A tleap script that builds the chain and sets N, CA, C and O, in Angstrom:
source leaprc.protein.ff14SB
mol = sequence {
  NMET ASN SER VAL LYS GLU ALA CYS SER GLN
  LEU LYS GLN ASN TYR ASP ALA CYS PHE ASN
  THR TRP PHE THR GLU LYS PHE LEU ARG GLY
  ASP HIE SER THR ASP SER CYS GLY PRO PHE
  PHE LYS VAL TYR ARG GLU CYS VAL ARG LYS
  ALA ILE GLN GLU GLN ASN ILE ASP LEU LYS
  GLU ILE GLU LYS GLU ILE MET GLY THR GLU
  GLU GLU LEU LYS PRO PRO GLY SER CLYS
}
set mol.1.N position { 9.568 -7.909 -6.048 }
set mol.1.CA position { 8.746 -8.805 -4.849 }
set mol.1.C position { 7.796 -8.644 -5.022 }
set mol.1.O position { 7.225 -7.563 -5.160 }
set mol.2.N position { 7.268 -9.959 -5.070 }
set mol.2.CA position { 5.381 -10.779 -4.728 }
set mol.2.C position { 4.480 -9.566 -3.598 }
set mol.2.O position { 4.831 -8.683 -2.815 }
set mol.3.N position { 3.532 -9.987 -3.942 }
set mol.3.CA position { 2.263 -9.557 -2.840 }
set mol.3.C position { 2.310 -10.433 -1.873 }
set mol.3.O position { 3.024 -11.435 -1.913 }
set mol.4.N position { 1.674 -10.175 -1.075 }
set mol.4.CA position { 1.074 -10.523 0.442 }
set mol.4.C position { 0.300 -12.060 0.266 }
set mol.4.O position { 0.149 -12.836 1.210 }
set mol.5.N position { -0.210 -12.357 -1.312 }
set mol.5.CA position { -0.989 -13.022 -1.681 }
set mol.5.C position { -0.964 -13.117 -3.695 }
set mol.5.O position { -1.230 -12.218 -4.493 }
set mol.6.N position { -0.472 -14.786 -4.007 }
set mol.6.CA position { -0.141 -14.683 -4.680 }
set mol.6.C position { -1.004 -13.877 -5.998 }
set mol.6.O position { -0.493 -13.035 -6.737 }
set mol.7.N position { -2.487 -14.392 -6.073 }
set mol.7.CA position { -3.493 -13.266 -6.743 }
set mol.7.C position { -3.118 -12.296 -7.242 }
set mol.7.O position { -3.064 -11.886 -8.401 }
set mol.8.N position { -2.659 -11.666 -5.632 }
set mol.8.CA position { -2.400 -10.061 -6.051 }
set mol.8.C position { -1.148 -9.654 -6.631 }
set mol.8.O position { -0.871 -8.455 -6.616 }
set mol.9.N position { -0.105 -10.748 -7.300 }
set mol.9.CA position { 1.357 -10.099 -7.547 }
set mol.9.C position { 1.153 -9.084 -8.859 }
set mol.9.O position { 1.609 -7.947 -8.980 }
set mol.10.N position { 0.397 -9.776 -9.729 }
set mol.10.CA position { -0.032 -8.938 -11.237 }
set mol.10.C position { 0.106 -8.128 -11.164 }
set mol.10.O position { 1.034 -7.512 -11.689 }
set mol.11.N position { -1.643 -7.230 -9.739 }
set mol.11.CA position { -1.588 -6.327 -9.909 }
set mol.11.C position { -0.889 -5.776 -9.404 }
set mol.11.O position { -0.830 -4.681 -9.964 }
set mol.12.N position { 0.004 -5.836 -8.319 }
set mol.12.CA position { 1.184 -5.042 -7.607 }
set mol.12.C position { 2.266 -4.726 -8.881 }
set mol.12.O position { 2.800 -3.618 -8.906 }
set mol.13.N position { 2.529 -5.568 -9.771 }
set mol.13.CA position { 3.835 -5.352 -10.858 }
set mol.13.C position { 2.900 -4.661 -11.407 }
set mol.13.O position { 3.077 -3.558 -10.890 }
set mol.14.N position { 1.554 -4.511 -12.478 }
set mol.14.CA position { 1.231 -2.904 -12.940 }
set mol.14.C position { 1.282 -1.980 -12.061 }
set mol.14.O position { 1.757 -0.895 -12.397 }
set mol.15.N position { 0.685 -2.229 -10.382 }
set mol.15.CA position { 0.962 -0.603 -10.194 }
set mol.15.C position { 2.241 -0.187 -10.709 }
set mol.15.O position { 2.507 0.557 -11.654 }
set mol.16.N position { 3.185 -0.984 -9.684 }
set mol.16.CA position { 4.572 -0.453 -9.529 }
set mol.16.C position { 5.088 -0.396 -10.583 }
set mol.16.O position { 6.107 0.288 -10.495 }
set mol.17.N position { 4.776 -1.085 -12.430 }
set mol.17.CA position { 5.267 -0.130 -13.245 }
set mol.17.C position { 4.908 0.881 -13.715 }
set mol.17.O position { 5.701 1.450 -14.466 }
set mol.18.N position { 3.441 1.560 -13.433 }
set mol.18.CA position { 2.650 2.632 -13.578 }
set mol.18.C position { 3.484 3.531 -12.441 }
set mol.18.O position { 4.096 4.514 -12.859 }
set mol.19.N position { 3.510 3.323 -11.484 }
set mol.19.CA position { 3.887 4.478 -10.397 }
set mol.19.C position { 5.698 4.687 -10.733 }
set mol.19.O position { 6.275 5.722 -10.399 }
set mol.20.N position { 6.243 3.811 -11.262 }
set mol.20.CA position { 7.800 3.856 -11.628 }
set mol.20.C position { 7.705 4.772 -12.754 }
set mol.20.O position { 8.328 5.829 -12.650 }
set mol.21.N position { 7.027 4.549 -13.823 }
set mol.21.CA position { 6.976 5.331 -15.072 }
set mol.21.C position { 6.335 6.963 -14.972 }
set mol.21.O position { 6.369 7.645 -15.996 }
set mol.22.N position { 5.815 7.483 -13.827 }
set mol.22.CA position { 5.145 8.555 -13.475 }
set mol.22.C position { 6.520 9.232 -12.487 }
set mol.22.O position { 7.449 9.972 -12.813 }
set mol.23.N position { 6.296 8.852 -11.697 }
set mol.23.CA position { 8.035 8.614 -10.839 }
set mol.23.C position { 9.088 9.643 -11.772 }
set mol.23.O position { 9.375 10.824 -11.574 }
set mol.24.N position { 9.536 8.706 -12.857 }
set mol.24.CA position { 10.684 9.180 -13.490 }
set mol.24.C position { 10.257 10.001 -14.294 }
set mol.24.O position { 10.042 11.092 -13.765 }
set mol.25.N position { 10.058 9.957 -15.253 }
set mol.25.CA position { 9.075 10.966 -16.511 }
set mol.25.C position { 7.855 11.789 -16.070 }
set mol.25.O position { 6.980 12.029 -16.902 }
set mol.26.N position { 7.771 12.129 -15.108 }
set mol.26.CA position { 7.073 13.087 -14.675 }
set mol.26.C position { 7.367 14.087 -13.021 }
set mol.26.O position { 7.823 15.217 -12.843 }
set mol.27.N position { 6.882 13.083 -12.100 }
set mol.27.CA position { 7.962 14.044 -10.821 }
set mol.27.C position { 8.823 14.851 -11.021 }
set mol.27.O position { 8.745 16.078 -11.088 }
set mol.28.N position { 10.297 13.692 -11.194 }
set mol.28.CA position { 11.733 13.851 -11.037 }
set mol.28.C position { 11.891 14.998 -11.720 }
set mol.28.O position { 12.649 15.882 -11.320 }
set mol.29.N position { 10.945 15.124 -13.196 }
set mol.29.CA position { 10.813 16.476 -13.984 }
set mol.29.C position { 10.086 17.790 -13.799 }
set mol.29.O position { 9.957 18.673 -14.647 }
set mol.30.N position { 9.533 17.780 -12.284 }
set mol.30.CA position { 8.824 18.867 -11.819 }
set mol.30.C position { 7.228 18.760 -12.122 }
set mol.30.O position { 6.542 19.772 -11.978 }
set mol.31.N position { 6.761 17.797 -12.452 }
set mol.31.CA position { 5.316 17.887 -13.203 }
set mol.31.C position { 4.898 16.812 -11.757 }
set mol.31.O position { 4.909 15.581 -11.786 }
set mol.32.N position { 4.583 17.586 -10.686 }
set mol.32.CA position { 4.095 17.616 -8.732 }
set mol.32.C position { 2.576 17.547 -9.331 }
set mol.32.O position { 1.916 18.445 -8.808 }
set mol.33.N position { 1.678 16.655 -10.403 }
set mol.33.CA position { 0.441 16.957 -10.644 }
set mol.33.C position { -0.383 15.350 -9.873 }
set mol.33.O position { 0.564 14.804 -9.306 }
set mol.34.N position { -0.960 14.949 -9.773 }
set mol.34.CA position { -1.847 14.135 -8.765 }
set mol.34.C position { -0.975 12.428 -9.876 }
set mol.34.O position { -0.717 12.373 -11.078 }
set mol.35.N position { -0.795 11.457 -8.891 }
set mol.35.CA position { -0.160 10.372 -9.287 }
set mol.35.C position { -1.488 9.390 -9.985 }
set mol.35.O position { -2.430 8.860 -9.395 }
set mol.36.N position { -1.052 9.390 -11.844 }
set mol.36.CA position { -1.984 9.361 -12.509 }
set mol.36.C position { -2.416 7.279 -12.594 }
set mol.36.O position { -2.882 6.566 -13.483 }
set mol.37.N position { -2.048 7.075 -11.492 }
set mol.37.CA position { -1.658 5.339 -10.924 }
set mol.37.C position { -3.037 5.038 -10.000 }
set mol.37.O position { -2.997 3.988 -9.359 }
set mol.38.N position { -3.944 5.652 -9.905 }
set mol.38.CA position { -4.904 5.767 -8.872 }
set mol.38.C position { -5.552 4.463 -9.213 }
set mol.38.O position { -5.537 3.555 -8.381 }
set mol.39.N position { -6.167 4.296 -10.481 }
set mol.39.CA position { -7.072 3.494 -10.405 }
set mol.39.C position { -6.402 1.831 -10.725 }
set mol.39.O position { -6.980 0.757 -10.891 }
set mol.40.N position { -5.221 2.130 -10.720 }
set mol.40.CA position { -3.885 0.648 -10.571 }
set mol.40.C position { -3.509 0.455 -8.926 }
set mol.40.O position { -3.348 -0.641 -8.389 }
set mol.41.N position { -3.431 1.466 -8.407 }
set mol.41.CA position { -3.365 0.834 -6.951 }
set mol.41.C position { -4.788 1.191 -6.259 }
set mol.41.O position { -4.719 1.283 -5.034 }
set mol.42.N position { -5.809 1.364 -6.717 }
set mol.42.CA position { -7.421 1.002 -6.230 }
set mol.42.C position { -7.668 -0.898 -6.049 }
set mol.42.O position { -8.212 -1.484 -5.113 }
set mol.43.N position { -7.159 -1.380 -7.076 }
set mol.43.CA position { -7.441 -2.570 -7.976 }
set mol.43.C position { -6.562 -3.878 -6.738 }
set mol.43.O position { -6.886 -4.892 -6.120 }
set mol.44.N position { -5.337 -3.020 -6.937 }
set mol.44.CA position { -4.140 -3.870 -6.042 }
set mol.44.C position { -4.742 -3.777 -4.723 }
set mol.44.O position { -4.740 -4.753 -3.973 }
set mol.45.N position { -5.181 -2.830 -4.443 }
set mol.45.CA position { -5.160 -2.716 -2.502 }
set mol.45.C position { -6.274 -3.506 -1.995 }
set mol.45.O position { -6.185 -4.388 -1.142 }
set mol.46.N position { -7.352 -3.108 -2.603 }
set mol.46.CA position { -8.553 -4.087 -2.545 }
set mol.46.C position { -8.549 -5.871 -2.480 }
set mol.46.O position { -9.139 -6.549 -1.638 }
set mol.47.N position { -7.722 -6.365 -3.602 }
set mol.47.CA position { -7.286 -7.843 -3.962 }
set mol.47.C position { -6.570 -7.772 -2.373 }
set mol.47.O position { -6.978 -8.698 -1.671 }
set mol.48.N position { -5.247 -6.538 -1.437 }
set mol.48.CA position { -4.682 -7.024 -0.405 }
set mol.48.C position { -5.371 -6.817 0.515 }
set mol.48.O position { -4.901 -7.178 1.594 }
set mol.49.N position { -6.372 -6.347 0.527 }
set mol.49.CA position { -7.381 -5.953 1.957 }
set mol.49.C position { -8.426 -7.598 1.800 }
set mol.49.O position { -8.461 -8.289 2.818 }
set mol.50.N position { -8.906 -7.915 1.023 }
set mol.50.CA position { -9.392 -8.941 0.522 }
set mol.50.C position { -8.321 -10.351 1.290 }
set mol.50.O position { -8.906 -11.090 2.081 }
set mol.51.N position { -7.176 -10.558 1.067 }
set mol.51.CA position { -5.948 -11.817 1.439 }
set mol.51.C position { -5.666 -11.337 2.597 }
set mol.51.O position { -5.604 -12.277 3.390 }
set mol.52.N position { -5.477 -10.421 3.065 }
set mol.52.CA position { -5.267 -9.977 4.545 }
set mol.52.C position { -6.684 -10.487 5.395 }
set mol.52.O position { -6.384 -11.204 6.350 }
set mol.53.N position { -7.985 -10.286 5.257 }
set mol.53.CA position { -9.131 -10.411 5.940 }
set mol.53.C position { -9.349 -11.670 5.543 }
set mol.53.O position { -10.107 -12.180 6.368 }
set mol.54.N position { -9.004 -12.615 4.494 }
set mol.54.CA position { -8.827 -13.868 4.490 }
set mol.54.C position { -7.795 -14.660 5.767 }
set mol.54.O position { -8.010 -15.835 6.066 }
set mol.55.N position { -6.828 -13.959 6.355 }
set mol.55.CA position { -5.486 -14.684 7.159 }
set mol.55.C position { -6.501 -14.273 8.299 }
set mol.55.O position { -6.093 -14.861 9.301 }
set mol.56.N position { -7.563 -13.586 8.608 }
set mol.56.CA position { -7.926 -13.424 9.920 }
set mol.56.C position { -7.216 -12.279 10.733 }
set mol.56.O position { -6.919 -12.043 11.904 }
set mol.57.N position { -7.121 -11.799 9.719 }
set mol.57.CA position { -6.293 -9.905 10.376 }
set mol.57.C position { -7.320 -8.999 10.529 }
set mol.57.O position { -8.295 -9.059 9.781 }
set mol.58.N position { -7.221 -8.045 11.525 }
set mol.58.CA position { -8.717 -6.850 11.893 }
set mol.58.C position { -7.363 -5.711 10.815 }
set mol.58.O position { -6.196 -5.334 10.713 }
set mol.59.N position { -8.732 -5.663 10.269 }
set mol.59.CA position { -7.969 -4.471 9.262 }
set mol.59.C position { -8.033 -2.977 9.860 }
set mol.59.O position { -7.572 -2.034 9.217 }
set mol.60.N position { -8.619 -2.815 11.103 }
set mol.60.CA position { -8.560 -1.964 11.879 }
set mol.60.C position { -7.372 -1.797 12.165 }
set mol.60.O position { -6.685 -0.776 12.133 }
set mol.61.N position { -7.068 -3.116 12.528 }
set mol.61.CA position { -5.717 -3.350 13.459 }
set mol.61.C position { -4.476 -2.559 12.511 }
set mol.61.O position { -3.669 -1.845 13.105 }
set mol.62.N position { -4.394 -2.712 11.191 }
set mol.62.CA position { -3.659 -2.538 10.298 }
set mol.62.C position { -3.623 -0.655 10.368 }
set mol.62.O position { -2.682 0.046 10.741 }
set mol.63.N position { -4.506 -0.369 10.045 }
set mol.63.CA position { -5.143 0.921 9.696 }
set mol.63.C position { -4.778 1.615 10.787 }
set mol.63.O position { -4.324 2.722 10.496 }
set mol.64.N position { -4.805 1.407 11.775 }
set mol.64.CA position { -4.591 2.310 13.351 }
set mol.64.C position { -3.588 3.433 13.264 }
set mol.64.O position { -2.423 3.184 12.955 }
set mol.65.N position { -4.058 4.852 13.566 }
set mol.65.CA position { -3.180 5.643 13.588 }
set mol.65.C position { -1.932 5.769 14.626 }
set mol.65.O position { -2.367 6.606 15.417 }
set mol.66.N position { -0.795 5.460 15.017 }
set mol.66.CA position { 0.108 5.317 15.695 }
set mol.66.C position { 1.017 5.935 15.500 }
set mol.66.O position { 1.449 6.342 16.578 }
set mol.67.N position { 1.602 6.264 14.684 }
set mol.67.CA position { 2.906 7.462 14.816 }
set mol.67.C position { 2.393 8.887 15.197 }
set mol.67.O position { 1.267 9.262 14.870 }
set mol.68.N position { 3.298 9.693 15.928 }
set mol.68.CA position { 3.039 10.734 17.278 }
set mol.68.C position { 1.772 10.674 18.134 }
set mol.68.O position { 0.990 11.575 18.437 }
set mol.69.N position { 1.780 9.286 18.464 }
set mol.69.CA position { 0.613 8.986 19.841 }
set mol.69.C position { 1.653 8.714 20.792 }
set mol.69.O position { 2.830 8.705 20.434 }
set mol.70.N position { 1.290 8.481 22.034 }
set mol.70.CA position { 1.966 7.548 23.034 }
set mol.70.C position { 1.698 6.096 22.584 }
set mol.70.O position { 2.670 5.468 23.003 }
set mol.71.N position { 0.915 5.295 21.978 }
set mol.71.CA position { 1.089 4.268 21.048 }
set mol.71.C position { 2.603 3.775 20.490 }
set mol.71.O position { 3.164 2.714 20.766 }
set mol.72.N position { 3.053 4.762 19.700 }
set mol.72.CA position { 4.256 4.787 19.169 }
set mol.72.C position { 5.445 4.471 20.132 }
set mol.72.O position { 6.428 3.915 19.643 }
set mol.73.N position { 5.434 4.822 21.636 }
set mol.73.CA position { 6.186 4.475 22.768 }
set mol.73.C position { 6.211 3.426 23.414 }
set mol.73.O position { 6.935 3.239 24.392 }
set mol.74.N position { 5.422 2.620 22.940 }
set mol.74.CA position { 5.377 1.218 23.297 }
set mol.74.C position { 6.235 0.083 23.069 }
set mol.74.O position { 6.954 0.131 22.071 }
set mol.75.N position { 6.278 -0.718 23.660 }
set mol.75.CA position { 7.839 -1.290 22.989 }
set mol.75.C position { 6.534 -2.456 22.087 }
set mol.75.O position { 5.358 -2.490 22.449 }
set mol.76.N position { 7.051 -3.246 20.997 }
set mol.76.CA position { 6.451 -4.218 20.188 }
set mol.76.C position { 6.028 -5.124 21.342 }
set mol.76.O position { 6.730 -5.436 22.305 }
set mol.77.N position { 4.234 -5.657 20.990 }
set mol.77.CA position { 3.686 -6.742 21.902 }
set mol.77.C position { 2.763 -6.048 22.561 }
set mol.77.O position { 1.620 -6.264 22.157 }
set mol.78.N position { 2.901 -4.980 23.791 }
set mol.78.CA position { 2.739 -4.417 24.821 }
set mol.78.C position { 1.303 -3.674 24.293 }
set mol.78.O position { 1.155 -3.050 23.242 }
set mol.79.N position { 0.478 -3.887 25.155 }
set mol.79.CA position { -1.244 -3.548 25.424 }
set mol.79.C position { -1.188 -2.286 25.956 }
set mol.79.O position { -2.224 -1.705 26.279 }
savepdb mol mol.pdb
quit
C-alpha cells in the first residue's frame, strides 16, 4: 500500500520492511526489546506530517485523543 503522498511511499516501504523483519525475527521469538526501526519511522512520520499539512488538514485534529472520552460516543460529523 502506498503512502498518503507518493514522495513518502519509499520511506513507508523502508519502515515496513524493517518493522516486518523485527516483528518476525525478534518479537515473535520472545525478544520484546524496543523496536529498532525508530529512525525509519521518524523520517516517514515527518514526510506524512508535511503531506497532511500541505492538504490543509489540522494536525491537532488528527492527534486528538478520542478513545475513552465522550467524543467517542458522538456520531461522525457531529460537533
